[in-house]
C-alpha positions in Angstrom: -56.2 -34.1 -16.7 -56.3 -32.7 -13.2 -52.7 -33.5 -12.6 -51.6 -31.8 -15.8 -53.6 -28.6 -14.9 -51.9 -28.5 -11.4 -48.5 -29.0 -12.9 -48.7 -25.9 -15.0 -48.6 -23.3 -12.1 -45.7 -25.3 -10.7 -43.8 -25.1 -14.0 -44.5 -21.4 -14.3 -43.2 -20.8 -10.8 -40.1 -22.8 -11.5 -39.5 -20.9 -14.8 -40.0 -17.6 -12.9 -37.5 -18.6 -10.2 -35.0 -19.7 -12.9 -35.5 -16.4 -14.8 -34.9 -14.4 -11.6 -31.7 -16.3 -10.9 -30.5 -15.8 -14.5 -31.3 -12.1 -14.3 -29.6 -11.8 -10.9 -26.4 -13.4 -12.2 -26.5 -11.2 -15.3 -26.8 -8.1 -13.2 -23.9 -9.1 -11.0 -21.7 -9.9 -14.0 -22.7 -6.6 -15.6 -21.7 -4.7 -12.4 -18.4 -6.6 -12.2 -17.6 -5.9 -15.9 -18.3 -2.2 -15.4 -16.1 -2.2 -12.3 -13.3 -3.9 -14.2 -13.5 -1.4 -17.0 -13.4 1.5 -14.5 -10.3 -0.1 -12.9 -8.4 -1.3 -15.9 -9.4 1.7 -18.2 -7.0 4.2 -16.6 -4.1 1.7 -16.9 -4.8 1.1 -20.6 -5.0 4.8 -21.2 -1.7 5.3 -19.4 0.0 2.5 -21.4 -1.4 4.0 -24.7 -0.2 7.5 -23.8 3.2 6.2 -22.8 3.6 4.6 -26.3 2.3 7.6 -28.2 4.5 10.3 -29.9 4.3 13.7 -28.3 2.4 15.2 -31.3 -0.3 12.6 -31.2 -1.2 12.6 -27.5 -4.2 14.9 -28.1 -5.1 13.7 -31.5 -8.8 13.3 -32.3 -10.4 10.9 -32.4 -8.3 9.3 -29.6 -6.8 5.9 -30.3 -6.1 3.2 -27.8 -3.4 1.8 -30.1 -1.2 4.6 -31.6 -0.2 4.5 -35.2 3.5 4.8 -34.2 4.6 2.9 -31.1 7.3 4.9 -29.3 9.2 2.6 -27.0 11.8 5.3 -26.9 9.5 7.3 -24.5 10.5 5.0 -21.7 14.3 5.5 -22.3 13.9 9.2 -22.7 11.8 9.5 -19.5 14.4 7.4 -17.6 17.2 9.7 -18.8 15.5 13.0 -18.0 14.8 12.3 -14.4 17.6 9.8 -13.6 15.0 7.2 -13.0 17.4 4.4 -11.8 18.7 6.6 -9.0 15.2 7.6 -8.0 14.1 4.0 -8.1 16.9 3.0 -5.9 16.0 5.6 -3.3 12.4 4.6 -3.3 13.2 0.9 -2.9 15.6 1.6 0.0 13.1 3.7 1.8 10.1 1.6 1.1 11.6 -1.8 1.8 13.4 -0.7 5.0 10.3 1.0 6.4 8.0 -2.0 5.4 10.3 -4.6 7.1 10.4 -2.5 10.3 6.6 -1.7 10.2 5.7 -5.4 9.7 7.9 -6.6 12.5 6.9 -3.9 15.0 3.2 -4.2 14.1 3.4 -8.0 14.7 5.1 -7.5 18.1 2.7 -4.8 19.3 -0.3 -6.7 17.9 0.7 -9.9 19.7 1.2 -8.1 23.0 -2.1 -6.2 22.8 -4.0 -9.4 21.8 -2.5 -12.1 23.9 -0.6 -10.6 26.9 -2.2 -9.3 30.0 -0.7 -6.1 31.4 -2.0 -2.9 33.1 -3.1 -0.2 30.7 -3.4 -2.5 27.7 -6.8 -1.1 26.6 -5.8 2.5 27.2 -2.6 2.0 25.2 -4.6 0.4 22.3 -7.1 3.3 22.4 -4.1 5.7 22.3 -2.8 4.0 19.2 -6.2 4.3 17.5 -6.4 7.9 18.5 -3.3 8.7 16.6 -5.0 7.6 13.4 -7.4 10.6 13.7 -4.4 13.1 13.7 -3.8 14.3 10.2 -0.2 13.8 9.0 0.0 17.4 8.0 -0.2 18.5 11.6 2.9 16.6 12.6 5.1 17.5 9.6 6.3 20.9 10.9 7.3 19.5 14.4 9.0 16.5 12.7 10.9 18.8 10.3 12.2 20.9 13.2 13.3 17.8 15.1 15.1 16.3 12.1 16.6 19.7 11.1 18.0 20.2 14.6 19.1 16.6 15.2 22.4 16.7 17.3 25.7 15.6 15.7 24.1 15.0 12.3 24.5 16.9 9.0 27.1 19.3 10.5 25.1 20.1 13.7 26.7 20.5 17.0 25.6 18.8 20.3 22.8 21.4 20.5 21.6 20.8 17.0 22.8 24.0 15.5 25.1 24.8 12.5 24.0 22.2 9.9 21.1 20.6 8.2 20.6 17.7 10.6 19.0 14.6 9.0 17.7 16.5 6.0 18.7 15.0 2.6 19.2 11.6 4.2 17.6 8.2 4.1 17.0 8.5 7.9 14.7 11.4 7.5 12.6 9.5 4.9 12.5 6.2 6.8 12.2 7.1 10.5 8.6 8.4 10.4 7.5 5.2 8.7 9.2 2.7 10.9 5.9 1.8 12.7 2.3 1.7 11.4 -0.7 2.2 13.6 -3.0 0.6 11.1 -0.6 -2.4 11.0 -0.8 -2.7 14.8 -4.6 -2.7 14.7 -4.7 -5.3 11.9 -2.2 -7.6 13.6 -4.1 -7.3 16.9 -7.4 -8.3 15.3 -5.7 -11.3 13.6 -3.9 -12.5 16.7 -7.2 -12.2 18.7 -8.7 -14.7 16.3 -6.0 -17.3 16.9 -6.7 -19.8 19.8 -4.9 -19.1 23.1 -4.6 -22.8 23.7 -1.5 -22.9 21.5 0.2 -20.3 23.6 -0.8 -22.0 26.9 0.6 -25.3 25.7 3.9 -23.7 24.7 4.2 -22.0 28.1 3.7 -25.3 29.8 6.5 -26.7 27.7 8.7 -23.9 29.0 8.9 -21.7 25.9 9.6 -18.0 26.4 7.2 -15.4 25.1 9.4 -14.3 22.3 9.9 -18.0 21.2 6.1 -18.4 21.2 5.8 -15.3 19.1 8.6 -16.3 16.7 7.9 -20.1 16.3 4.1 -20.3 16.7 2.4 -17.0 16.1 4.4 -15.5 13.2 4.0 -18.6 10.9 0.3 -18.5 11.5 0.1 -14.8 10.8 1.5 -14.8 7.3 -1.8 -13.6 5.7 -2.0 -10.6 8.0 1.8 -9.9 7.6 1.3 -9.8 3.9 -1.6 -7.4 4.2 0.4 -5.1 6.4 3.4 -5.3 4.1 1.4 -4.3 1.0 -0.4 -1.5 2.7 2.8 0.0 4.2 4.9 -0.5 1.1 2.2 1.2 -1.1 1.9 4.1 1.3 5.6 4.8 1.6 6.2 4.3 -2.1 3.4 6.7 -3.1 4.3 9.3 -0.5 5.0 12.7 -2.1 4.7 15.4 0.5 7.2 14.1 3.1 10.1 13.5 0.6 9.3 16.9 -0.9 9.8 18.6 2.5 12.8 16.6 3.6 14.9 16.6 0.5 16.5 19.3 -1.6 19.3 17.3 -3.1 18.1 15.7 -6.5 20.2 12.6 -5.7 18.0 11.9 -2.6 14.6 12.4 -4.2 12.2 9.5 -4.7 10.3 8.3 -7.7 7.2 10.3 -6.9 9.1 13.6 -6.8 10.8 12.7 -10.1 7.4 12.3 -11.8 6.6 16.0 -11.0 9.5 17.1 -13.1 7.5 16.4 -16.3 4.9 18.9 -15.3 5.9 22.5 -16.0 4.0 25.8 -15.4 2.7 26.0 -19.0 3.3 22.5 -20.5 3.3 18.9 -19.5 5.1 16.1 -21.3 2.2 13.6 -21.0 3.8 10.9 -23.0 7.0 10.9 -20.8 5.0 11.4 -17.6 2.8 8.3 -18.4 5.9 6.3 -19.3 7.6 7.1 -16.1 4.4 6.5 -14.1 4.0 3.1 -15.7 7.6 2.2 -14.7 7.0 3.6 -11.2 3.9 1.4 -10.8 5.6 -1.9 -11.5 7.1 -2.5 -8.1 3.8 -2.1 -6.3 2.0 -4.3 -8.9 4.6 -7.0 -8.7 4.4 -7.0 -4.8 0.6 -7.3 -5.0 0.7 -10.1 -7.5 3.3 -12.1 -5.4 1.4 -11.7 -2.1 -2.2 -11.5 -3.5 -3.4 -14.7 -2.0 -2.1 -14.0 1.5 -3.2 -10.3 1.3 -6.9 -11.2 0.6 -6.9 -13.9 3.2 -5.3 -11.6 5.8 -7.8 -8.7 5.3 -10.7 -11.1 5.4 -9.6 -13.0 8.5 -8.6 -9.9 10.4 -12.2 -8.7 10.2 -13.6 -11.8 11.8 -14.4 -11.9 15.5 -12.2 -14.0 17.7 
């Protein structure tokens, strides 16, 4: 009798603990579901609008699945803004800039993390300081530099007489060849790797570049994937810099093409959403391909070495 009476408070405590765990998990799942709806919701609305006829975009009540599915919206949007040409321009600029930024970030990150040289800390602080400078401040000086680039675009040796590097891939790519954030991310990742591997390779007579290429780079795939995704997404979504540097419709990027659907008094929402959906696919595909390395790279770069 005494044992059964003492067992009851214990059972109640266990039941209370189990209830708390269940409620805690339910709360976490509820928050995750709400977050998923907030993230996926705009994409579903974009897809629904892209498949909706123009006269039904603002129909009430709104419908997630339109009565008439207009696949023709994608073809019409592609024709109106010459989407294949814009897509090619964005791919050339984004891929070239991303490859360069990943390689230079890895080189600089390795040097700042594993090599000992005078001024290393000051140089790293200088790199970090450039992050605090808004890009809008440097746009006018860069425009003047590219506009007056010697022996380019009809310019003479003094940079006069032509348009310089305007309306060219060089003007769109050069400012994005390096990434300060990428350098920081790669430095933190390389700091986490043990220096014993480097010392052993040096004893075997390997050069610094060989150590970097054969040992460090294969180990840095997660961080390289993270830098690639961040840089590709930034360059791909950039609107202001291509707007300043290009006046030729044949040199514009996808983001500039999307603005063509928005007029002063009217916006073709169904075509804009169709073109936006097509413009989002390259970034989505890149993330899905490198998702595993991306998450691991961001997580590991934040760990202390």
